[in-house]
C-alpha positions as MATLAB code, in Angstrom:
seq = 'MAEHVEVHVTTGSRDEARKITRAVVEGRVAAGAQIVGPISSTYWWRGEIQEDEEFLVLMKTAEDKLEELTSVVRACHSYEVPEIVAVPIVGGLGEYLGWITAETEAGRPAE';
ca = [
       0.000    0.000    0.000;
       1.041    3.636   -0.474;
       2.667    5.622    2.310;
      -0.348    7.993    2.356;
      -4.059    7.450    1.750;
      -7.181    9.515    1.250;
     -10.128    8.088    3.156;
     -13.690    8.609    1.900;
     -16.643    8.482    4.295;
     -20.278    9.427    3.671;
     -22.612   10.691    6.379;
     -26.290   11.513    6.600;
     -25.796   15.060    7.909;
     -23.350   17.947    7.881;
     -23.266   17.882   11.695;
     -22.163   14.237   11.718;
     -19.534   15.006    9.071;
     -18.200   17.859   11.240;
     -18.127   15.601   14.301;
     -16.065   13.028   12.388;
     -13.633   15.544   10.873;
     -13.047   17.159   14.249;
     -12.442   13.798   15.957;
      -9.946   12.493   13.390;
      -7.970   15.741   13.220;
      -7.935   16.269   17.014;
      -6.845   12.661   17.452;
      -4.032   13.143   14.899;
      -5.229   10.152   12.879;
      -5.767   12.485    9.912;
      -3.750   15.549    8.977;
      -6.791   17.255    7.479;
     -10.315   16.660    6.253;
     -12.820   18.280    3.936;
     -16.603   18.045    3.806;
     -18.247   18.021    0.375;
     -21.934   18.272   -0.176;
     -24.657   17.720   -0.034;
     -24.325   14.961   -2.608;
     -26.946   12.602   -4.014;
     -26.306    8.921   -3.310;
     -28.018    5.905   -4.861;
     -27.194    2.468   -3.482;
     -28.501   -0.966   -2.540;
     -29.417   -1.509    1.123;
     -31.258   -4.535    2.475;
     -32.508   -5.580   -0.950;
     -33.855   -2.168   -1.981;
     -32.474    0.770   -3.907;
     -32.054    3.816   -1.677;
     -31.690    7.449   -2.765;
     -30.425    9.842   -0.106;
     -28.759   13.175    0.406;
     -25.395   12.680    2.085;
     -22.163   14.509    2.826;
     -18.782   13.220    1.685;
     -15.810   13.488    4.026;
     -12.316   13.300    2.513;
      -9.468   12.691    4.971;
      -5.718   12.581    4.343;
      -3.608   10.333    6.524;
      -0.508    8.182    6.719;
      -1.139    4.553    5.770;
      -0.035    3.360    9.206;
      -2.844    5.436   10.793;
      -5.629    3.872    8.711;
      -6.763    1.290   11.266;
      -6.870    3.878   14.046;
      -8.723    6.372   11.812;
     -11.263    3.677   10.952;
     -11.880    3.057   14.662;
     -12.439    6.757   15.351;
     -14.857    7.073   12.417;
     -16.833    3.995   13.510;
     -17.125    5.382   17.044;
     -18.554    8.677   15.716;
     -20.712    7.339   12.883;
     -24.442    6.615   13.052;
     -24.606    4.197   10.085;
     -24.738    0.468   10.771;
     -22.206   -0.093    7.966;
     -20.491    3.214    7.165;
     -18.607    3.720    3.925;
     -14.936    3.855    4.880;
     -12.769    3.522    1.779;
      -9.038    4.217    1.585;
      -7.538    5.260   -1.738;
      -3.736    5.163   -2.087;
      -2.062    8.489   -2.782;
       0.495    7.541   -5.413;
       1.931   10.998   -5.992;
       1.663   14.631   -5.083;
       3.579   17.653   -3.907;
       6.381   16.390   -1.679;
       5.909   19.148    0.883;
       2.205   18.341    1.175;
       2.846   14.624    1.623;
       5.484   15.473    4.222;
       2.917   17.612    6.028;
       0.518   14.637    6.194;
       3.265   12.520    7.749;
       4.323   15.217   10.220;
       0.794   16.016   11.395;
      -0.178   12.396   11.942;
       3.054   11.768   13.850;
       2.660   14.887   16.020;
       1.503   14.072   19.495;
       2.879   10.532   19.381;
       4.890    9.605   22.452;
       8.653    9.647   21.897;
      10.085    6.187   21.296;
];
């Protein structure tokens, strides 16, 4: 997997999206997060097609923080099965990628 990932999460409200972004950034499991929306989502759930308004949260993190980020999102999320998808970041501005690493390492106890 890549050294950095962007994690996509959908929520049913802007307030829930804000709660998640605040928790992951405060916990240093994501360097930053954006909220996009509202968006229109169409998907299968329990044998029926659903159409809902949702908000998309995009979070940037180091790959080694993914499991911890997933735990924080699950603890904050109201969905039974939330969308939590990590997409490898395969390139980008070196200074930006370094910032992701530095911000997700900040606050870690010294080894």
